[in-house]
C-alpha positions in Angstrom: 74.8 125.0 128.5 78.5 125.0 129.1 79.8 122.9 132.0 81.9 124.0 134.9 85.4 125.1 134.2 88.1 122.4 134.2 89.9 122.4 137.5 93.6 123.5 137.0 94.9 120.2 138.4 92.9 118.2 135.9 94.1 120.5 133.1 97.7 119.9 134.0 97.2 116.1 134.3 95.5 116.1 130.9 98.9 117.1 129.3 100.0 113.5 129.7 101.4 112.1 126.4 102.5 108.8 127.9 100.0 106.6 126.0 100.9 108.2 122.6 104.6 107.8 123.4 104.1 104.1 124.3 102.3 103.5 121.0 105.2 105.0 119.1 108.0 103.5 121.2 110.2 106.4 120.3 110.1 110.1 121.3 112.4 111.4 118.4 111.9 110.6 114.7 114.8 109.8 112.5 115.7 109.4 108.8 118.9 107.6 107.9 121.3 107.8 105.0 120.2 104.4 103.7 116.6 105.7 103.3 115.1 104.0 106.3 113.3 106.0 109.0 111.8 105.9 112.5 108.4 107.6 113.2 108.6 108.9 116.7 106.2 110.9 118.9 107.8 114.1 117.8 107.6 114.6 114.0 110.9 115.0 112.2 109.8 118.2 110.6 109.2 119.8 114.0 112.6 118.6 115.2 114.3 120.2 112.2 112.2 123.4 112.6 113.3 123.6 116.3 116.9 123.2 115.4 116.7 125.8 112.7 115.6 128.4 115.2 118.6 127.8 117.4 121.2 130.6 116.9 124.1 128.2 116.2 126.2 127.8 113.1 125.3 125.3 110.4 129.0 124.2 110.4 129.9 123.0 113.9 133.4 121.7 113.1 135.8 122.4 115.9 132.9 122.9 118.4 132.1 120.9 121.4 128.4 120.3 122.1 126.6 118.8 125.2 123.1 117.3 125.1 121.6 117.0 128.6 118.7 114.6 128.7 119.4 113.3 125.2 116.6 110.7 125.1 116.7 109.0 121.7 119.4 111.4 120.7 118.2 113.2 117.6 119.7 116.6 118.7 123.0 114.9 119.6 123.3 113.1 116.3 122.3 116.2 114.3 125.0 118.3 116.1 127.5 115.5 115.3 126.3 115.5 111.6 127.2 119.2 111.5 130.7 118.5 112.7 130.6 118.9 116.5 132.3 116.7 119.0 129.2 115.7 121.1 128.7 114.4 124.6 125.2 113.1 125.4 123.9 112.7 128.9 120.9 110.9 130.3 119.9 109.6 133.7 119.3 106.0 132.4 120.7 104.2 129.4 118.2 104.0 126.6 118.3 101.1 124.1 116.8 103.5 121.4 119.8 105.8 121.7 122.3 102.9 121.5 120.4 101.6 118.4 120.8 104.8 116.5 124.3 105.2 117.7 125.2 101.8 116.2 123.3 102.5 113.0 125.0 105.8 112.4 128.4 104.5 113.5 128.4 107.5 115.8 131.3 108.8 117.9 128.9 110.6 120.3 130.2 110.2 123.9 127.2 108.7 125.7 127.3 109.2 129.5 124.8 108.0 132.1 124.8 110.6 134.9 122.2 112.1 137.2 122.0 115.8 136.4 123.5 116.9 139.7 126.5 114.6 139.1 127.5 116.5 136.0 129.6 119.2 137.7 131.9 116.6 139.2 132.2 114.5 136.0 135.1 116.4 134.6 133.5 117.1 131.2 135.0 120.5 130.7 133.2 123.3 128.9 131.1 123.3 125.7 130.5 125.8 123.0 126.9 124.7 122.7 124.7 123.1 125.4 121.2 121.6 124.7 119.0 121.6 127.8 115.7 120.5 126.2 112.7 119.4 128.2 114.7 118.8 131.4 114.4 121.9 133.6 110.9 121.2 134.9 111.9 117.7 135.9 114.5 119.0 138.4 113.8 120.0 142.0 116.1 122.9 142.0 115.6 124.8 138.7 117.7 127.9 139.4 120.6 125.8 140.6 120.2 123.6 137.5 120.5 126.7 135.2 123.6 127.8 137.1 125.1 124.4 136.4 124.2 124.7 132.8 125.7 128.2 132.6 128.9 127.0 134.2 129.2 124.3 131.5 128.6 126.7 128.6 131.3 128.5 126.9 129.1 130.3 124.4 125.4 129.4 123.9 122.9 127.2 125.7 119.5 126.4 124.3 117.0 126.0 127.2 113.6 124.5 126.4 111.0 124.0 129.2 107.4 123.4 129.9 105.7 126.7 130.7 102.2 127.5 131.9 101.4 130.5 129.7 102.8 129.9 126.2 99.6 131.2 124.6 99.1 134.2 126.8 102.5 135.4 128.1 102.4 138.6 126.0 99.3 139.7 127.8 101.1 139.9 131.2 104.7 140.7 130.5 104.7 143.3 133.3 103.5 140.9 136.0 105.8 139.5 138.5 107.4 136.2 137.3 105.8 133.2 138.9 105.8 129.4 138.7 103.7 126.5 139.8 105.0 123.8 142.1 103.9 120.2 141.7 104.2 118.1 144.8 103.0 114.9 143.4 101.7 114.0 139.9 99.9 117.2 139.1 101.7 117.7 135.8 101.4 115.0 133.1 100.6 112.4 135.8 104.3 112.1 136.5 105.8 112.4 139.9 109.1 113.7 138.6 107.7 117.0 137.3 108.4 119.7 139.9 107.8 123.2 138.5 105.8 125.1 135.8 107.2 128.6 135.2 105.7 131.4 133.2 107.6 132.5 130.2 108.8 135.6 132.0 109.9 133.4 134.9 111.9 131.1 132.7 113.6 134.2 131.1 114.3 135.7 134.5 115.8 132.5 135.9 118.1 132.2 132.9 119.3 135.7 133.5 119.7 135.1 137.2 121.7 132.0 136.5 124.5 134.1 135.1 123.9 134.3 131.3 124.8 137.7 129.8 122.1 137.7 127.2 118.8 135.8 127.1 116.5 135.8 124.1 113.1 134.1 123.7 113.1 131.9 120.6 109.5 130.5 120.7 106.6 129.9 123.1 104.0 127.5 121.8 102.2 124.3 122.9 103.1 124.8 126.6 106.8 125.0 125.9 109.2 127.9 125.5 112.7 127.8 124.0 115.4 130.3 125.1 118.8 131.2 123.7 121.2 131.9 126.6 124.5 133.4 125.7 127.7 133.8 127.9 129.1 136.6 125.7 128.0 140.1 124.8 127.1 141.1 121.2 129.9 142.5 119.1 130.4 146.2 119.6 129.6 148.6 116.8 132.2 149.8 114.3 132.1 153.4 115.7 133.1 153.2 119.3 132.6 155.8 122.0 135.0 156.4 124.9 135.1 153.9 127.6 134.1 154.5 131.2 137.0 155.2 133.6 137.0 152.1 135.8 138.3 153.2 139.2 138.0 150.0 141.3 136.6 146.5 141.3 135.7 144.6 144.4 133.6 141.9 146.0 130.3 143.6 146.9 130.1 141.8 150.3 133.7 141.6 151.5 135.0 144.7 149.7 138.1 142.7 148.7 139.4 141.2 145.4 138.8 137.6 146.3 135.9 135.5 145.0 134.8 131.9 145.6 132.9 129.7 143.2 131.8 127.6 146.2 129.7 130.4 147.7 126.0 130.5 146.8 126.1 134.2 145.8 129.0 136.5 144.8 128.6 139.9 143.2 131.2 142.2 141.5 131.0 145.8 142.4 132.5 148.3 139.9 133.2 152.0 140.5 133.6 154.2 137.4 133.3 157.6 135.9 131.8 158.6 132.7 130.8 161.8 130.8 127.3 160.3 130.1 124.4 161.9 131.9 122.5 158.7 132.3 123.7 155.0 132.6 121.2 152.2 132.9 121.7 148.5 133.8 121.0 147.6 130.1 123.9 149.9 128.9 126.7 148.2 130.8 128.9 145.4 129.4 131.1 143.8 132.0 133.5 141.0 131.0 135.3 138.6 133.3 137.9 137.0 131.1 135.7 136.2 128.1 132.4 135.8 129.9 129.8 138.6 130.0 128.2 139.6 133.3 124.9 141.4 133.5 124.3 144.4 135.9 121.8 144.0 138.6 122.0 147.6 139.8 123.6 150.9 138.9 123.5 154.3 140.7 125.3 157.6 140.8 126.8 158.8 144.1 126.9 162.4 145.1 130.6 162.6 144.3 129.7 161.8 140.6 131.2 158.3 140.7 128.9 155.6 139.4 128.6 152.3 141.3 127.3 149.2 139.4 126.9 145.6 140.8 127.1 142.6 138.5 126.4 138.9 138.8 129.6 136.8 139.3 129.8 134.6 136.1 129.5 130.9 136.8 132.2 128.5 135.5 135.3 130.5 136.2 138.4 128.5 137.0 140.7 129.1 139.8 143.3 131.9 139.2 143.6 135.6 138.4 140.8 136.8 136.2 140.6 140.0 134.1 137.7 142.4 134.6 136.9 145.1 132.1 133.9 147.4 131.5 132.3 149.1 128.5 129.0 150.6 127.5 127.0 149.0 124.7 128.4 151.4 122.1 131.8 151.9 123.5 135.2 150.2 123.9 136.8 148.7 126.9 139.0 150.7 129.2 141.5 149.7 131.8 141.5 146.1 133.1 141.4 145.1 136.8 142.2 141.7 138.3 140.2 139.6 140.7 141.3 136.4 142.5 139.1 133.4 142.1 139.5 130.4 144.4 143.1 131.3 145.2 144.2 130.1 148.6 146.0 132.6 150.9 149.6 131.5 151.4 152.5 133.3 153.2 155.9 132.2 154.2 156.2 134.9 156.9 154.9 138.4 157.5 157.2 141.2 158.7 156.1 144.6 159.9 158.5 147.4 158.8 157.0 150.2 160.7 153.8 151.5 162.4 152.8 155.2 162.5 149.9 157.6 162.9 147.9 157.5 159.7 147.4 161.3 159.8 150.6 162.8 161.1 152.9 159.9 160.1 154.6 160.1 163.5 156.5 156.8 163.8 155.7 154.5 166.7 152.6 156.3 168.0 149.0 157.2 167.1 146.8 159.9 168.5 143.3 158.9 169.3 140.3 161.3 170.1 136.9 159.9 169.1 139.0 157.5 166.9 142.5 157.2 165.5 144.1 156.0 162.3 146.9 153.6 162.2 149.2 152.9 159.2 151.7 150.1 159.0 153.9 148.6 156.3 154.2 144.8 156.0 156.0 142.4 153.7 155.4 138.7 153.0 151.6 139.2 152.5 150.0 137.0 149.8 149.5 138.5 146.4 145.7 138.2 146.8 145.6 139.8 150.2 142.9 142.5 150.6 141.1 144.4 153.3 138.8 141.4 154.0 141.5 138.9 154.8 144.3 141.0 156.3 143.9 141.4 160.1 145.5 144.0 162.3 145.5 143.5 166.1 146.2 146.0 168.8 147.3 143.5 171.5 144.4 141.0 171.3 141.8 143.4 169.9 141.2 143.2 166.1 141.0 146.6 164.4 138.9 147.3 161.3 141.1 147.4 158.2 139.9 150.0 155.6 142.7 149.8 153.0 145.5 147.6 151.8 147.8 149.1 149.3 149.7 147.6 146.4 153.2 146.3 146.8 155.9 149.0 146.7 159.4 148.7 145.2 160.7 147.3 148.5 158.0 144.6 148.7 155.9 146.3 151.4 152.2 147.0 151.5 150.6 149.9 153.4 147.8 148.8 155.7 145.4 151.3 157.2 143.3 150.5 160.2 140.9 152.3 162.5 141.7 152.6 166.2 138.6 153.0 168.5 138.3 156.1 170.7 138.0 154.1 174.0 141.4 152.3 173.7 143.6 152.7 176.7 146.2 155.4 176.2 149.4 153.5 176.9 151.9 151.2 175.2 150.4 148.4 173.0 151.7 145.8 170.6 150.6 145.6 166.9 150.4 142.3 164.9 149.4 141.7 161.3 147.9 138.4 160.3 146.9 136.9 156.9 146.2 133.3 155.8 146.9 131.9 159.2 150.4 133.5 159.4 151.2 136.2 162.1 153.9 138.7 162.1 156.1 139.5 165.1 154.8 142.2 167.4 155.7 145.9 167.0 155.3 148.4 169.8 152.9 151.4 169.4 152.1 154.1 171.9 148.5 155.4 171.9 148.2 159.0 172.9 
């Protein structure tokens, strides 16, 4: 007679390989040019098989590679053997890594850093990032993947413990889930925090900002994923591009974006002759990084509106945004400002008028009115979210800031509420902490 089912907690604890690892003394296996070898917990054949599945070139000369959680360092040294300049990171210094490093006369840059110290370590970006067997040891898995994405210039290989490697194909349509381990429920280790399903691991990699995410393998409670920052090459025969009308921050409706905010999204307005456009059809690029669409819809006017994830790892400055469909070419480029401070040496109002009649010095208000003014000295990255217009001390909603004209002035349109007192007022423009002199305006 069969016994009772094994409780799930016991099943997770039974995955402990500590005793076998202690017997071996090494996690990775090695073979050296002099014919000597090290027999670690992971067989050399499996290590080579795993590396062969990674979609990275055989020749890595001229590439930079980062190995996060390098352990004994086989993947670091293999990437170096193929020609890459490699940085290896671990939370503690391991004598086994140093031993192989000496034996190979390696030039791998070995850094001892906590994972969350990496963004401030000044390492730069890497063509290839190995993130193998680390994710489920971190308290904040999505944040961790965002950090990995920001470090990656091309491809990251993410390998993690998963709870359904043998059955994930049977429930692909279920909502992605993960287990949480408060104590030592996984492998009897108190530094294991989460166990995602395969679909959850893929979803988190996409949500972290990678443009393309492909499952490489799922076996023996682990899944390996190739995460790419760039879109696939377009086909030889290219269709016409969508007509990109505007690009803006989906929350502020301006052109400014901050890498310090937890969530930023890029909203694109475009026209196309296609009858149908899905999220999977769109290929947005910000500089060289691909950005995946999270939503797309067609408005009654016929204009399409698509929202994209803001790519991690962008440096401060003006960044180029362009859009194509999977089988098409890119059209017109727009610019967005990333982490650019607002600076102005002085703002001057040239004129204020009614936004409908263009009558100078006055605005007519019924249920509401429209005010237009022209100002110089505004920062290049000013937009409707950071330019403020005041009627006396009351701030008016700004709904448009135009480009700089030939004289150096920008047109600013603002709404005037219907209950404003019909009398003389003073108009002020402010941006980046700098205020203009006041200009008189009569409200009729």
